[in-house]
C-alpha positions in Angstrom: -15.0 -0.7 7.4 -17.1 0.3 10.2 -19.9 2.7 9.4 -19.4 6.4 10.7 -22.1 8.1 12.8 -22.3 11.8 13.6 -21.9 12.2 17.4 -25.1 13.2 19.4 -23.4 16.5 20.1 -22.9 17.4 16.5 -26.5 16.4 15.7 -27.7 18.7 18.4 -25.5 21.6 17.1 -26.7 20.9 13.4 -30.4 21.0 14.4 -29.9 24.1 16.3 -28.1 25.8 13.5 -30.5 24.7 10.9 -33.4 26.1 13.0 -31.7 29.4 13.3 -32.6 32.2 11.0 -28.8 33.0 10.6 -27.0 29.9 9.9 -24.0 31.6 8.0 -24.0 29.0 5.2 -23.8 30.5 1.6 -25.2 28.5 -1.2 -22.6 27.5 -4.0 -25.4 28.2 -6.5 -27.3 31.4 -6.3 -31.1 30.8 -6.3 -30.9 27.7 -4.0 -30.7 29.6 -0.7 -34.5 29.0 -0.2 -34.2 25.2 -0.6 -34.1 23.9 2.9 -33.0 20.5 2.1 -30.1 21.8 0.1 -29.0 24.2 2.9 -29.3 21.4 5.5 -27.0 19.3 3.5 -24.5 22.1 3.0 -24.5 22.6 6.8 -23.9 18.8 7.3 -21.1 19.0 4.9 -19.4 21.9 6.9 -19.8 19.8 10.1 -18.1 16.8 8.5 -15.3 19.0 6.9 -14.7 20.4 10.6 -14.6 16.8 11.9 -12.2 15.8 9.2 -9.9 18.9 9.9 -10.1 18.1 13.6 -9.2 14.5 13.2 -6.3 15.3 10.8 -4.9 17.6 13.6 -5.2 14.9 16.1 -3.5 12.3 13.8 -0.5 14.7 13.3 -0.2 15.1 17.2 -0.4 11.2 17.5 2.1 10.7 14.8 4.5 13.3 16.4 4.2 11.7 19.9 4.7 8.3 18.2 8.1 9.5 16.7 9.4 11.4 19.8 8.2 8.9 22.6 9.5 5.3 22.5 7.0 4.2 25.3 3.8 2.5 24.7 4.4 2.4 21.0 2.1 -0.6 20.4 -0.8 1.4 21.9 0.1 4.4 20.0 0.4 2.6 16.6 -3.1 1.0 17.2 -4.6 4.5 18.0 -3.1 5.9 14.8 -4.5 2.8 12.8 -8.0 3.4 14.3 -7.9 7.2 13.6 -6.9 6.3 10.0 -10.0 4.2 9.7 -12.2 6.9 11.2 -10.7 9.4 8.8 -11.6 7.1 5.9 -15.2 6.7 7.1 -15.6 10.4 7.6 -14.5 11.0 4.1 -16.7 8.3 2.8 -19.8 9.9 4.7 -18.7 13.4 3.4 -18.7 12.0 -0.2 -22.3 10.9 0.3 -23.3 14.3 1.5 -21.5 16.1 -1.3 -23.2 13.7 -3.8 -26.5 14.8 -2.6 -25.9 18.5 -2.7 -24.3 18.1 -6.1 -27.5 16.2 -7.4 -29.5 19.3 -6.3 -27.2 21.7 -7.9 -27.2 19.6 -11.2 -31.1 19.5 -11.3 -31.3 23.4 -10.7 -28.7 24.1 -13.4 -30.2 21.7 -15.9 -33.6 23.3 -15.4 -31.9 26.8 -15.9 -30.4 25.5 -19.2 -33.9 24.7 -20.4 -34.7 28.5 -20.4 -31.6 29.4 -22.1 -31.2 30.2 -25.8 -32.8 27.6 -28.2 -30.5 25.0 -29.6 -28.0 26.2 -32.1 -25.3 24.8 -34.4 -23.0 27.5 -33.2 -20.9 26.3 -30.3 -20.3 29.9 -29.2 -23.8 30.5 -28.3 -25.1 29.5 -24.7 -24.1 29.7 -21.2 -20.5 30.2 -19.8 -20.7 28.1 -16.6 -17.1 27.4 -14.9 -18.3 23.8 -14.6 -17.7 22.5 -18.2 -20.7 20.0 -18.3 -23.2 22.7 -17.2 -22.8 24.7 -20.4 -25.6 24.5 -22.9 -23.7 23.3 -25.9 -22.6 20.2 -24.0 -26.1 19.4 -22.9 -27.7 20.1 -26.4 -25.3 18.1 -28.4 -25.5 14.8 -26.2 -28.3 12.4 -25.9 -30.0 12.3 -22.6 -28.3 9.1 -21.3 -24.7 10.3 -22.3 -25.3 13.7 -20.6 -26.7 12.2 -17.4 -23.7 9.8 -17.2 -21.3 12.8 -17.8 -22.9 14.6 -14.8 -22.6 11.4 -12.9 -18.9 11.1 -13.3 -18.5 14.8 -12.9 -20.1 14.4 -9.5 -17.9 11.5 -8.8 -14.7 13.5 -9.1 -15.2 15.0 -5.7 -14.9 11.5 -4.2 -11.9 10.7 -6.3 -10.3 13.9 -5.0 -10.8 12.6 -1.3 -9.2 9.2 -2.2 -6.3 11.0 -3.8 -5.6 13.0 -0.5 -6.1 9.7 1.4 -3.3 8.0 -0.8 -1.0 10.9 -0.4 -1.4 11.0 3.5 -0.9 7.2 3.6 2.1 7.1 1.7 3.7 10.1 3.5 3.1 8.3 6.7 4.6 5.1 5.3 7.8 7.0 4.4 8.1 8.5 7.9 7.5 4.9 9.4 10.1 3.3 7.3 12.8 5.9 8.4 11.9 5.2 11.9 11.7 1.3 11.6 15.1 1.3 9.9 16.7 3.1 12.9 14.8 1.2 15.7 17.2 -0.2 18.1 15.1 -2.8 20.1 12.6 -5.6 19.2 9.7 -3.8 20.7 9.9 -0.6 18.8 10.7 -2.5 15.6 7.6 -4.7 15.8 5.3 -1.8 16.7 6.7 0.2 13.7 6.3 -2.9 11.4 2.7 -3.2 12.5 2.0 0.4 11.6 3.8 -0.1 8.2 1.6 -3.2 7.5 -1.5 -1.2 8.4 -0.6 1.6 6.1 0.2 -0.7 3.3 -3.2 -2.3 3.7 -4.8 1.1 3.6 -3.1 2.1 0.5 -4.3 -1.2 -1.1 -7.9 -0.4 -0.1 -7.6 3.1 -1.3 -6.2 1.9 -4.6 -9.1 -0.5 -5.2 -11.7 2.0 -4.5 -9.9 4.7 -6.6 -9.4 2.4 -9.5 -13.1 1.3 -9.6 -14.4 4.9 -9.7 -11.6 6.6 -11.8 -11.9 4.0 -14.5 -15.7 5.0 -14.9 -14.8 8.7 -15.0 -11.9 8.3 -17.5 -13.7 6.1 -20.0 -16.9 8.2 -19.9 -15.1 11.5 -20.4 -12.8 10.2 -23.2 -15.7 9.0 -25.1 -17.9 12.0 -24.6 -15.3 14.6 -25.1 -13.8 12.8 -28.2 -17.5 12.8 -29.7 -18.0 16.5 -29.1 -14.5 17.5 -30.4 -15.0 15.5 -33.3 -18.2 17.2 -34.2 -16.3 20.6 -33.7 -13.6 19.3 -36.4 -10.9 19.0 -33.8 -10.0 15.3 -34.5 -6.5 16.4 -35.5 -6.0 18.1 -32.2 -7.3 15.1 -30.3 -4.7 12.8 -32.2 -1.8 15.3 -31.3 -2.9 15.2 -27.5 -3.0 11.5 -27.6 0.3 11.2 -29.2 2.0 13.4 -26.8 0.3 11.7 -23.9 1.5 8.3 -25.1 5.1 9.5 -25.2 5.0 10.9 -21.7 3.6 7.7 -20.1 5.6 5.9 -17.6 7.4 2.7 -18.9 5.9 -0.6 -18.0 9.0 -1.7 -16.2 9.1 1.5 -14.2 5.5 1.0 -13.3 6.3 -2.3 -11.7 8.5 -0.5 -9.1 5.6 1.8 -8.0 3.6 1.0 -4.7 0.5 1.6 -6.9 0.3 1.3 -10.7 -3.2 2.8 -10.6 -2.0 6.0 -8.8 1.2 6.2 -10.9 -0.8 6.1 -14.2 -3.4 8.6 -12.9 -1.5 11.8 -13.7 -1.0 10.9 -17.3 -4.8 10.1 -17.6 -5.9 13.2 -15.8 -3.6 15.3 -18.1 -5.0 13.7 -21.0 -8.7 14.4 -19.9 -7.8 17.8 -18.9 -6.4 18.7 -22.3 -9.6 17.5 -23.9 -11.6 19.6 -21.6 -9.4 22.7 -22.2 -9.5 22.2 -25.9 -13.2 22.0 -25.8 -13.7 25.1 -23.6 -11.2 27.1 -25.7 -13.1 26.2 -29.0 -16.5 27.1 -27.4 -15.1 30.4 -26.1 -16.1 29.4 -22.5 -13.9 31.8 -20.5 -15.1 30.8 -17.1 -14.7 27.2 -17.6 -11.2 27.6 -19.4 -10.1 29.6 -16.5 -11.3 27.0 -13.9 -9.7 24.2 -15.8 -6.4 25.8 -16.4 -6.1 26.6 -12.6 -6.9 23.0 -11.8 -4.1 21.6 -14.1 -1.6 24.1 -13.0 -2.0 23.1 -9.4 -1.7 19.4 -10.2 1.6 17.8 -9.0 2.5 14.4 -10.8 5.0 13.5 -7.9 2.2 13.2 -5.4 1.2 10.0 -7.1 4.3 8.6 -8.8 5.5 6.8 -5.6 8.2 4.0 -5.4 7.2 0.9 -3.5 8.4 0.7 0.0 9.3 -2.9 1.1 10.3 -3.7 4.6 11.4 -7.0 5.8 10.7 -7.9 9.5 13.8 -7.2 11.6 14.9 -9.2 14.6 17.4 -8.5 17.3 18.4 -12.1 18.0 22.1 -13.1 18.2 22.2 -15.4 15.2 25.3 -17.4 15.0 26.7 -20.3 13.0 29.0 -23.0 14.4 32.6 -22.6 15.1 35.2 -24.8 16.9 37.3 -23.0 19.5 40.5 -24.4 21.3 38.8 -24.3 24.7 35.2 -24.4 25.5 33.9 -21.2 27.0 31.4 -23.0 29.2 32.0 -24.0 32.7 30.6 -23.9 36.2 30.9 -20.2 36.4 29.7 -19.7 32.7 27.2 -22.5 32.1 25.6 -23.3 28.7 22.7 -20.9 28.5 18.9 -21.8 28.1 17.8 -20.9 24.6 15.4 -17.8 24.4 13.7 -17.7 21.1 11.0 -15.1 20.6 7.4 -16.3 20.2 7.1 -14.3 17.0 9.0 -15.2 13.7 10.7 -18.3 12.2 14.2 -19.4 13.5 16.2 -22.5 13.2 18.8 -24.5 15.2 20.5 -27.9 15.2 19.7 -30.3 18.0 22.5 -32.7 18.8 20.8 -34.8 21.7 18.4 -35.0 24.6 19.6 -36.0 27.9 18.1 -36.9 31.3 20.8 -35.1 33.1 23.0 -32.1 31.9 25.8 -33.8 30.2 29.7 -32.6 30.5 30.7 -29.7 28.4 33.2 -31.8 26.5 30.2 -33.6 25.0 30.0 -30.8 22.5 33.5 -30.9 21.3 34.5 -27.3 21.8 31.8 -26.2 19.2 30.1 -23.0 20.0 27.5 -21.6 20.5 25.3 -24.1 22.6 22.0 -23.7 24.1 19.5 -25.9 25.9 15.8 -26.2 26.7 13.8 -28.3 29.1 11.2 -30.7 27.3 9.1 -33.1 29.4 11.7 -33.2 32.1 14.6 -33.8 29.8 17.4 -31.6 28.6 17.6 -30.9 24.9 20.7 -29.3 23.5 21.1 -27.1 20.4 24.0 -25.8 18.5 23.8 -22.5 16.4 20.8 -20.2 15.8 19.9 -19.3 12.3 17.5 -17.0 10.4 17.5 -19.3 7.3 16.9 -23.1 6.8 19.8 -23.0 4.2 22.3 -22.0 7.0 21.0 -24.4 9.5 21.2 -27.3 7.1 24.7 -26.5 5.9 26.0 -26.4 9.4 24.1 -29.7 10.3 26.0 -31.3 7.6 29.4 -30.0 9.0 28.5 -31.2 12.4 28.0 -34.7 11.0 30.7 -34.9 8.5 33.4 -32.8 10.1 32.9 -32.8 13.8 31.6 -36.3 14.4 28.2 -35.7 15.7 26.0 -38.9 15.0 22.7 -37.4 14.3 22.3 -33.6 14.1 18.9 -32.6 13.3 17.7 -29.2 12.1 14.7 -27.8 14.1 12.4 -24.9 13.6 10.5 -22.5 15.8 7.6 -20.9 13.7 5.9 -18.2 15.9 6.7 -20.3 19.1 5.6 -23.7 17.6 8.5 -26.2 17.5 9.2 -28.7 14.8 12.0 -31.1 14.1 12.8 -31.1 10.5 15.5 -33.7 10.5 13.7 -36.4 8.6 12.1 -33.9 6.2 15.5 -32.8 5.2 16.8 -36.1 4.3 13.7 -37.0 2.2 14.0 -33.8 0.3 17.6 -34.0 -0.7 18.5 -33.4 -4.3 19.2 -30.5 -6.7 16.7 -27.7 -6.9 16.5 -24.3 -8.7 14.3 -21.3 -7.6 12.4 -19.9 -10.6 11.4 -16.2 -10.8 8.7 -14.7 -13.0 7.0 -11.4 -13.3 10.1 -9.3 -13.4 12.2 -7.7 -16.4 15.3 -7.4 -14.4 16.5 -8.1 -11.0 15.6 -4.9 -9.0 17.0 -4.0 -5.7 14.4 -5.7 -3.5 15.2 -8.9 -5.3 18.9 -8.6 -5.2 18.8 -7.6 -1.4 17.1 -11.0 -0.7 19.4 -13.0 -2.9 22.3 -11.4 -0.9 20.9 -12.3 2.2 19.5 -15.7 1.7 21.4 -17.2 -1.4 24.5 -15.3 -1.8 26.5 -18.3 -2.8 24.1 -19.3 -5.5 24.3 -18.8 -9.3 21.9 -16.5 -11.2 20.8 -17.7 -14.7 18.6 -15.9 -17.2 16.9 -18.1 -19.7 13.9 -17.0 -22.0 13.0 -14.2 -19.7 13.1 -16.2 -16.6 15.6 -16.1 -13.7 16.9 -19.3 -12.1 18.7 -19.0 -8.7 20.5 -22.3 -7.8 21.5 -24.8 -7.1 19.9 -25.7 -3.7 20.8 -29.2 -2.3 17.6 -29.5 -0.5 14.0 -28.8 -1.4 13.0 -27.1 1.8 15.8 -24.5 1.6 14.8 -23.8 -2.0 11.0 -23.4 -0.8 11.9 -21.2 2.0 13.8 -18.9 -0.4 11.0 -18.9 -2.8 8.6 -17.9 -0.1 10.7 -14.9 0.8 10.8 -13.8 -2.9 6.9 -14.1 -3.0 6.5 -11.5 -0.4 7.7 -8.9 -3.0 4.7 -7.5 -5.1 4.3 -8.8 -8.5 6.9 -11.5 -8.1 6.2 -15.2 -8.5 8.8 -17.6 -7.3 8.7 -21.5 -7.5 10.8 -24.4 -6.9 11.8 -26.7 -9.8 13.8 -30.0 -9.5 16.8 -30.5 -11.6 16.8 -33.9 -13.2 
């Protein structure tokens, strides 16, 4: 991720405002208005937030244009991905600035606590700060290391909040992109939207990794610290009840597997658990301001923002795939000659070659089998019958051409992103009986079933010792191809096993 720099124009404005006697920035903590470093950081934070808002507005405009205008979608999708990256960098930079301001605020509040009432065994005595960790009972009943760690994770929650917003934004965009993708009517639009989808999926993965690393630290620290404090206040029974209720409300493991992010899907449950600890602690200590702040935060929290189903899109193509068929009279003649094959440079496609000729052969050579195509290869004419999305279909028709229609040596060929390969000898050497074994799934979900329906609709499904077996495939290559398709589904592991 590239580093984000404030523009020269913004720096000039920032310097001018800082040098002004009336900068219009109000300190969050009374008493810090004369700290010049703190005030400069607050101003820098304001500038970055304004940049964030401006970029969000620009992103909305670009997405709207992308949806309404079908021209230059590849360029527009690239612009959107670039802006998403810029937004991530701005928020990362904003997190650094906020961390610095919070550190200054923490030090000021801690110093203020030193001048509060002396340590008292009564939890009701002390400050009533709206930020729970800044209350004197919390500080006085934790050792120095634990208290500093609590303040550190409390500060880090602001960064977590930004990552949460990033996830919600990315997923919303993915939902919109998926709708457009499924309704695309041409290859160019379809490919552009698929690239946007892949970029958004990658963005969610990065966001999830960053979030998981930071939230795990926050969750573990708060759980240990608040459990310790509540135990000292004789609230262990209440903690156990909160834990019991929270465990009962957790998302089942099988349902979690269908989510686009298990980390974010589990976050609401963990957040509510910690929030209940904090509310119990604030209520026990009669900290009205902190209690009010905590209850407002939890009341505005929406679980559905994070519990999101996975969105799996398979690449679409607009090629006229067709298997072989025999007609009474060939449609090819001088007025309607056999067409030259036109295979896109992107994707994997199959056909069956039935011969190479120095000159174009008579139409009768192909025995009224359709469809037929040709290409020029080193000055010779190479002819193909059928065009297929899967190796399974191509191989099945190659067998028919040889056994039922008398073609001497039909061979399956493949184009893989424009690269041509003859698979004829590979197929012969890989003949046999094979199953595709599926692991990592409790039951066949919609994504798996859709692939079975498309690529292996004639195969049997067997469940043995918690594993699914799809078969029987008569060729290792076709089985490997199907396993490769299944392995594109998150959390699924598919492999090929030979049947002895």
